[in-house]
C-alpha positions as CSV (number, residue, x, y, z in Angstrom):
1,M,-8.9,-2.9,20.5
2,R,-8.6,-6.6,20.1
3,C,-9.6,-6.4,16.5
4,F,-6.9,-3.7,15.9
5,M,-4.3,-6.0,17.6
6,A,-5.3,-9.0,15.6
7,L,-5.0,-6.9,12.3
8,A,-1.6,-5.5,13.5
9,A,-0.4,-9.1,14.2
10,A,-1.6,-10.5,10.8
11,A,0.0,-7.5,9.0
12,F,3.3,-8.1,10.8
13,L,3.2,-11.9,10.0
14,A,2.4,-11.2,6.4
15,G,5.2,-8.6,6.1
16,C,7.9,-11.0,7.4
17,G,7.0,-13.8,5.0
18,V,5.7,-16.3,7.4
19,D,2.7,-17.2,5.0
20,G,5.1,-17.4,2.0
21,E,7.3,-15.0,0.0
22,P,6.9,-11.3,1.0
23,V,5.0,-9.1,-1.4
24,A,7.0,-6.1,-2.5
25,P,5.1,-2.8,-2.5
26,Q,4.6,-0.9,-5.7
27,I,5.1,2.9,-5.8
28,N,3.3,5.4,-8.2
29,G,4.0,9.1,-8.6
30,G,2.6,11.8,-10.8
31,L,2.6,15.5,-11.4
32,T,-0.3,17.5,-12.8
33,I,0.3,20.9,-14.2
34,N,-2.6,23.2,-15.2
35,K,-3.6,26.8,-15.0
36,N,-4.3,26.6,-11.3
37,G,-0.8,25.3,-10.4
38,I,1.3,22.2,-10.0
39,Y,-0.1,19.2,-8.0
40,P,2.1,16.1,-7.1
41,S,0.4,12.9,-6.3
42,A,1.8,9.6,-5.0
43,S,0.4,6.1,-4.1
44,V,1.7,2.9,-2.7
45,G,0.1,-0.5,-2.9
46,V,0.5,-4.2,-3.2
47,N,-1.0,-6.8,-5.5
48,R,-1.3,-10.5,-4.7
49,G,-3.5,-12.6,-6.9
50,P,-7.0,-11.0,-7.4
51,L,-6.5,-8.8,-4.3
52,S,-5.1,-5.2,-4.6
53,V,-4.6,-2.6,-1.8
54,W,-3.6,1.0,-2.6
55,L,-3.1,4.1,-0.5
56,G,-3.1,7.4,-2.4
57,L,-1.5,10.5,-0.9
């Protein structure tokens, strides 16, 4: 629980720009059409220097 709270606090502080300029998220979307149907896809992520974090839906 303490680890989760520490990560949440760090994410909040990073999100409000306390460690520098806030990093704007990037959004990516796509649509796949094949004989089995239509499949949407989406992802959101951030890049800062050599670090990239992405979440695909």
